[in-house]
C-alpha positions in Angstrom: 43.8 8.4 -10.9 42.6 5.6 -8.6 39.6 7.6 -7.7 38.7 7.9 -11.4 39.1 4.2 -11.9 36.8 3.5 -9.0 34.2 5.8 -10.4 34.5 4.1 -13.8 34.0 0.7 -12.1 30.9 1.9 -10.3 29.5 3.2 -13.5 30.2 -0.1 -15.3 28.7 -2.0 -12.3 25.6 0.1 -12.4 25.2 -0.3 -16.1 25.8 -4.0 -15.9 23.1 -4.4 -13.2 20.7 -2.4 -15.3 21.4 -4.6 -18.3 20.9 -7.7 -16.1 17.5 -6.4 -15.0 16.5 -5.7 -18.7 17.6 -9.2 -19.7 15.6 -10.9 -16.8 12.5 -8.8 -17.5 12.9 -9.3 -21.2 12.9 -13.1 -20.7 9.2 -12.8 -20.1 9.1 -12.5 -23.9 10.5 -15.9 -24.9 9.3 -18.8 -27.1 10.2 -22.5 -27.2 12.1 -24.0 -30.1 13.2 -27.7 -29.9 13.4 -27.8 -26.1 15.1 -24.5 -25.5 13.6 -21.2 -24.5 14.6 -18.5 -27.0 14.9 -15.1 -25.4 16.0 -12.5 -28.0 16.2 -9.7 -25.4 19.2 -11.5 -23.8 21.0 -11.3 -27.1 20.1 -7.6 -27.5 21.5 -7.0 -24.0 24.6 -9.0 -24.8 25.5 -6.8 -27.8 24.8 -3.6 -25.8 27.1 -4.9 -23.0 29.8 -5.9 -25.5 29.9 -2.3 -26.9 29.5 -0.4 -23.7 30.9 -2.2 -20.6 33.1 -4.8 -22.4 33.6 -8.5 -22.4 34.2 -9.2 -18.7 31.4 -7.0 -17.3 29.2 -8.5 -20.1 30.2 -12.0 -19.0 29.1 -11.1 -15.5 25.8 -9.8 -16.8 25.1 -12.9 -18.7 25.9 -15.1 -15.8 23.7 -13.1 -13.4 20.8 -12.9 -15.9 21.0 -16.7 -16.5 21.1 -17.4 -12.8 18.2 -15.1 -12.0 16.2 -16.4 -14.9 16.7 -20.0 -13.6 15.9 -19.0 -10.0 12.7 -17.3 -11.2 11.7 -20.2 -13.5 12.0 -18.0 -16.6 14.9 -19.9 -18.1 16.7 -23.2 -18.3 20.3 -24.2 -17.5 21.0 -23.8 -21.2 20.9 -20.0 -20.7 24.4 -20.2 -19.2 26.5 -21.4 -22.1 24.4 -19.6 -24.8 24.4 -16.1 -23.3 27.9 -16.3 -21.7 29.7 -17.5 -24.9 27.9 -14.9 -27.0 28.6 -11.9 -24.9 32.2 -12.9 -24.2 33.0 -13.4 -27.9 31.1 -10.3 -28.9 32.9 -8.2 -26.3 36.4 -9.5 -27.2 35.8 -9.1 -30.9 34.5 -5.6 -30.4 37.3 -4.6 -28.0 40.0 -5.6 -30.4 38.2 -5.0 -33.8 36.6 -1.7 -32.8 33.7 -2.1 -35.2 30.1 -2.9 -34.5 29.8 -5.8 -37.0 32.5 -7.6 -34.9 30.1 -7.5 -31.9 27.2 -8.8 -34.0 29.2 -11.6 -35.5 30.6 -12.5 -32.1 27.2 -12.7 -30.5 25.7 -14.8 -33.2 28.6 -17.2 -33.5 29.3 -17.3 -29.8 25.7 -18.0 -28.8 24.4 -19.9 -31.8 27.4 -22.2 -32.6 29.6 -22.3 -29.5 26.8 -21.9 -26.9 24.5 -24.3 -28.8 27.2 -27.0 -28.9 28.2 -26.4 -25.2 24.5 -26.9 -24.3 24.7 -30.6 -25.3 26.5 -31.8 -22.2 24.3 -29.7 -19.9 21.1 -31.0 -21.6 22.3 -34.6 -21.6 24.0 -34.9 -18.2 22.4 -32.1 -16.0 18.9 -32.0 -17.4 18.7 -35.7 -18.3 17.8 -35.1 -22.0 19.1 -38.4 -23.5 17.8 -37.4 -27.0 20.1 -34.4 -27.2 22.9 -34.4 -29.7 25.9 -32.1 -30.2 24.0 -29.8 -32.7 20.5 -30.1 -31.1 20.5 -26.5 -29.8 22.4 -24.7 -32.6 19.3 -23.9 -34.7 17.2 -22.6 -31.8 20.0 -20.6 -30.4 20.7 -19.2 -33.8 17.1 -18.2 -34.2 17.1 -16.4 -30.8 20.4 -14.7 -31.2 19.8 -13.5 -34.8 16.6 -11.9 -33.7 18.2 -10.2 -30.7 21.2 -9.1 -32.7 19.1 -7.5 -35.4 17.3 -5.5 -32.7 20.7 -4.6 -31.2 22.0 -3.4 -34.6 18.9 -1.2 -35.0 19.8 0.4 -31.7 23.6 0.6 -31.8 24.0 1.9 -35.4 22.1 5.1 -34.6 23.8 5.3 -31.2 27.2 5.3 -33.0 26.0 7.7 -35.7 24.8 10.2 -33.1 28.0 10.0 -31.1 26.3 8.5 -28.1 28.5 5.4 -28.1 31.6 7.5 -28.1 30.4 9.6 -25.3 29.4 6.5 -23.3 32.9 5.0 -23.9 34.5 8.2 -22.8 32.4 8.3 -19.6 33.0 4.7 -18.7 36.6 4.3 -19.7 37.9 7.8 -20.0 38.5 7.2 -23.7 36.1 7.3 -26.7 34.6 4.1 -28.2 35.2 3.9 -31.9 
């Protein structure tokens, strides 16, 4: 039993690393909106993580991707609260709700609203943006996450219909994803 759990962890680690790489490379496609860099590929990856590896591995992916994006000059410190709140909420809602729309709503609300509001203290105190206000980043984060989440829906709905999500869940956890 422990051997199987170890294999499942290695599979999840590998998939998480792959998703991190996709998010970092995908951040080359970004656009500025009100002082933030919108990277819809990160939100696509967040939803894919939420429905495959779960909330905690997804959280690790979002942190690693944000860190790498910042180290490579492809992102800003605002990437941390946005992507991390989105994937965590998407993963938790999907884990307990067992339906794809829960992951989509979790990503949009977690990134757009929670992440957008949590970006205010980072912008104001870490980045020195004295014009930032509590809701400054909500609109740009919503634009970015809605785009990425729509792309994720276009990918995950056929994956579910074909049974691929269920097979992935069985391979990663030993139980099918619903």
